[in-house]
C-alpha positions, 0 to 999 in steps of 0.5 A: 887817119886821126884816132882820139881816145878818152876815158874817165869823164864820169858824166852825171847830170849834177855836173853841167860844166863837165857835160859841156866840156865833153860836148865841146870835145865832140863838136870841136875834136871828135867830129874831125877824127876818123876813130874815137875810142871811149876807154871806160867810165864815160858815166859815173855809173850805168844801171842798165840800158833800160835807163836810156830814156832818162833826159841826161842819157838821151842828151849824151846818146844824141851827141855820140850819135851825131859823131857816129852819123858823121862817119866817125868810127866810135868804139867802147871799152867798159870801165868799172863804173859803166860795165853794164852798158849793153847793146841797146846803148851801143845801137842808140849811139851807133858805136861798137862794144869791144872786149876788155883788151883790144889791139889796134894797128896805127902807123906801123905800131901794135897798140893795146887799149884797155880801161886799166882796172883789171891790172890793179891786182894789188887791190885784192878786195876790188879784184874780188868784187870785179870778178863777181860783178863781171859774171854774166849770171850776176849781171843777169840777176842784177838787171832783173831787179827794178831800175830804182832798186838797182840805183839804190844799190849802186849809190850804196856801192859808190859810198863804200867805194869812196870810203875804201879809197880813203883807206887805200894807198895810191900804190894799191889803187894803181896798176901793178908792173907784173899785170902790165907786163902780162898784157904786153906779153899776151898781146905782143904790143909795145904801146899801151893806152889806158885810163882808170887810175886818174894819174895821167902820164907816159911811162917808158919801161924796157922800151915799152910805152904806157900812156895813162889817160886823165880823168876830167875835172873841168871845174877844178883849179887848174882844170883837169882832163884831156885826150890822147891822139894818134896821127896817121904816121903813128905819132902819139900825143897827149892833150890837155883839156884846152887842146894843148900838147903835153910833154 
């Protein structure tokens, strides 16, 4: 069994090179896997499933549907940008929506999967915002607004987020050791894979391994992006955008 995991693509129609890189990954890599996990922020933002008819979204949905129709089990964990993805999107793509924390077993290992934003507990303002927008009542009220109004609100929030990031240190925006330790303890796992921080790496602490997925920037020099693969024997490898195995 081959399991592939990606996150933080931030797909948007204004970045065609990014879309092309993602579609190439699906055609050349995902179609050969047994399972594909999307660990959040696949999209730059998601205003609601009633935006599914947008041509760009239809393109992405069709590509994911080709993968699921080929027999690949596709699963989704919401990110901080696309947590409003719902059952309509899932049904269109043929994928399964998972809770914020999910444990799998592969090669005799228990591995916990998550997006990672809930573990950035030092970012107090973001955690307060996150607690608000993850409330079902808030989401219901927001999704009742006209789609155009929702997009305007999201655009404003994105601008505030950019301004806020400029004022915050990397340490504040990174996961905290205590929050990571809590997840390991609560799930009884020794391996974790997450995204969100855009700081790809392998961290080993007290015998526990934490893999951080990269964000995708194929237009950058050098290009950034890639995925993590789990082989049937449990071997975990990190891959660059061109497929090269990373240390």
